[in-house]
N, C-alpha and C positions, 0 to 999 in steps of 0.2 A: 369337220376335222380341220384344225388350223394348218397353215402351210408348212411349218417346220415338221409337224407330225406326218403330214402327207409325203413330204420329201424323203423323210427317213424310212417310211414303211412301203412306199410304192416299189413294185418290182422294177429292176433296172439291169442293164448290161454294162460291164466295164470292158472297154476296148483298148485301153492304153495303160498297162501296168507292167513295169519291169520287175520280174520276180526277185532279182538280186536287190532291188530298191525297196523291197518289203522286209528286208532283214533288220529286225529291231536290235538295238544294242544288247539287250538281255540275251537274245538267241546267239548273237555273235560271240558273246563271252562263254555261253554254254558249249557251243561248237568248238571254240578255241580250246577249252578245257578238255573236251572229249577227244580232240585230235592232236593235242599237244602243240598247238600253235601259239607262239609268243606274240602278243599284241603290243603296239607302242602306246597303249593307254592303261592306266592303273586301275580304272574302274568303269562301270557302266556310265556313271555320271560324267566322268571326264570325257568319255567318247561322245556322249550326247552333247556336251558343251562344244565339241569340235565341229558340230553341225552348223557352222556359221558361214554360209556361202555368199559370195559376191557375184558369181557368174557360173555358167555351165561347167567350165573347166575346174574351178575350185571344188565344185561338188563331185565331179568325176574322179578327182584324185582320191578322195576319201571313200567313195563308192567302191573303187577297185581294191582299196586296202581292206574294206569290210568283207569283200568276197573271198579273201585269202583263206578264210576258215572252212570253206566248202571243199571237202576232199572226197567224201564217200557218197555212194548212192543214197544212203539214209539221210545224209545232210541235206541233199537237194529235196528229198521228199519232205523232210521236217520243215524246211523253209517254205515250201509251197503250201503245205498243210496249214501252217500258222496263218498265211495270207487268206487261204480259202475259208477258214473259220471266221475271220473278220469280214470277208466279203458276204458270207451267208448272213451274218448278224446285221449287215447293212442292206439286206434284201436284194443283193446281187444274185440273179438267177442264171446269168450267162457271163462268162469271163473268157477273154482271149488273151492269154498270158505271154508276154515277151520274155525270152531268155537269151543270154549273151554267151554262147559256147566258147568264143575266143578268149573271154576273160578267164576261163577255166582250163582249156586245152593248153594255153600258154604256160600254165603252171604244172603241166603234166597230168592233169585229170582227163580221163578218156571221154570222148563224146558219148559213148554208151552209158557211162556212169551218170553223166548230166541228164541225158534224155530219159533214161529208165527211172531215175528217182523222181523227176518232175511228172512224168507220165503216170506213174503209180499214184501220186497225189491227185492228179486230175481224175483218175478212175474212182478213187475214194471219195471225191467231191460229190458223187451221186448221192451218197448217204446224207449229205448236207442240203440236198435239193438244188445243187449248182451244176450246170453244164459247163465244163472247163476244157478248153483247147489250148494248144501251144503254137506260138509263132517264133521261129528262129530269127534272131536279128544279127546282122553283120555290123561290126564296128567300123565306122566310116573313116576313123583316123588311121586305120590300117589299110593295106593295099587291096586292090581288087583280086590280085593273085592269092592273097591270104583268104579272101572271101570264097574264091573258087575251091581252095583246099578244104575250107570248113564245110562247104556244101558237099563235097565228095565224101567227107567223113560222116556227114549226117544222112546221106541218102539211104544207106542200109536200114535206117530207122524211120523211113519216110512215113510210115503209117502212124507215127506218134506226133506229127506236127502238120498243121493245115496251111501254113504260109511262111513267108519270110518278110523281114523288115530291115530298116537301116537306121541305126541310132549312134550315140556318142557325139563327139564334138562336131557341131554343124558348120561353123564358119571355116572357110578354106577347104571344105570337103564337099563340093557340090554333088548332087545326085548322079550326074552323068559319068562321074568317076566309076560307077558300078553298073553301067549300061549292059555290058555283056553278061555279067553274072545274073542280073535280073532277067535277061532274055532266056537264059538257061533255066532259071527257076520257073518262068512262065511256061516253057516247053515241058517241064516236069508236072504241070498242072497245079502248081502252088499258088495260093492267094498272095498278092503283093501289096505291101504298105511301105511307107517311108516317112521318117521325121523330116519335116520341111517347114520353113516359116515360123520357127520358134525364135531363134536369134538371127537366123539367115533371112535374106530378102525374099520378096514375092517371086523373084526369078527362080528360086530354088523349088518353089511349089509348081511353077510351070514345067520345070525340068523333070520333077518327079512324075508329073502326069504324062508329059509328052515323050520323054526319053525312057524312063523306067516303066511307064504305063501302069502305075499303081492304081489300086481300086479305092484307096483311102489315104488321107493325109493325116499324119500324126502331128499334133499342135496346129499349125496353119494360121496362127493369130495374126501374123504379119500380112496375110492376104488382104486385110482391110485397107492397106495402103495402095491397092491396085484395083480400081473399079471394074476393069475388064475381067480380071481374075475372079472377083467377087461374083460377077454375073455368071461366069462359066461354072463356078462351084455350085451356085444356086440352081442354074438350069439343068446341070447334069446330076444333081443330088449327090455330089461326092462328099462322103462323110469327113468331118474334121473331128479328131479326138482331142478335145481341148482339156487342159489340165490347170485349172485356175490357181490352186495353192502352190503348185510348182512354179508357175509363171511369176507369182508374187515372191517366192523364196529366191528365185534366180534373177530377180530384178528385171524381168521382161516388162512388167508394169510396176510403177513406183508404189502403188497401193491398190487394193482389191476393188475399190470404188471406181478406178479407172479402167478396169478390165473390159474388154470389148465383146464378151460372150453375148450380151443382150443385143448388141449391134449385129452380130453374125446371125443370130436367130431371126431378128426382125427383117434382115435382108433375105430371108428364105433359105439360108444354108442349113445343111444337115449337121448341125453342131451337136456335140455330146460332151458330157462331163466325166472326167476320169481322174485317177489319183497319181499316176505316173510313178513316183518313187516315194510311197507314203511314209515309210519309216524315216526318211530324211527331210520330207517337205511338210510334215506336221499335219497330215490328215489322210484318212481313207475316204471311201466314196461319200458317205453321208457328211463328213466334215466339209468336203468340197462343195456339196450341194447346199448345205445350211449356211456356211460362211459366205459363199458367193451370192446366194439369193438375198441374204440380208444386206450385202454391200452394194449390189447393183439393182435391187428392187425387182427381182423376178416375181411373177405371180403364178397362179394355179395353171393357167394356160401354158406359160413357159415351162413349168415343171412337167406337164404332160408331154409337151413337144420334145423336151430333152430326153425323157425316158423312152418315148416312141422312137426317136431318132437312133437311140442306142441299139434298139432291136433291129430297126431297118438297116443300120450301118454294119451290123454283125455279119459274120460268115456262116451263120446257122442256116440249116435247110429251111426252105419256105414254110413247110408245115410247122417247124419249131417256132419260127418267127410269128406265125399266126397264133400259136398257143401263148407265146409270151405277151403279145398285144392284147389277147383276150383277158389275160390276167391283169394287165395294166388297166384296161377299160373297166373291169370289175372293181378294181381298187378305187378308181376315181368315182365310179357310180355309187359306191358305198360310203364315200367320204362326204 
């Protein structure tokens, strides 16, 4: 089996997907019509042309505008279901989905509406052969007080999500800003992850590990600038959820050939490939694997390691991880 076919068909986990970032222009327009929401774009094509980002903030501005069409439980279900169908087609068998409740509660949408819609789609994903879980993310450009209020609203629905994360504008919002709320989440038995080292410096990765005590670093590509950090990440097998096409679209790397994913892998880090905000960044999981492999010269062993890392780095039960890895091994044995 050739490498592109193997990359496309091998079982894999996605650990860094913002469900609001999977909202395609076509579905934005459908939901706007269903809910009577006026959009500042005349057509699907005009909206897609607006996806010309120069940095994280210019992306976030349009991302929040797109989310304005999400009002009812069914909207959240339909958004997640559209993503889950694409994930299944890409042979994703485990996905841990980020959602941003503050984006919605600030517009008067209830926490229950958001979580129940998404959770119902995750349950339905079993029909697709996908194990799907939810991770609630706090918006870091807002206050820790706002994050605490969000957590309190979410705790009555604790059985529907497995962890918390930290996302949105990284620069100027270091992880330690959220130290107390993460301590509270840890006491609640939630898994902890945080975006760090995308546009922010390696110091943000250290802080996420030492102050927030996260189990996984989202992005983390700036870690390569700090040899001591690289050694720690490798020694402790701390997963990095790398998003190559996102990094390209947001100008973290000037072109995909300069991406450091291979460097991270060859330094022994538990790096993974993910799609981040695929509707906006031009690619779901297999697009990320195929384009990145071609650009930086990944081989069969890299492909296997990336897929295995994704299962190892997931929050699945040990027995489920073992099953996933058995399927991965069988796929490579048959290739």
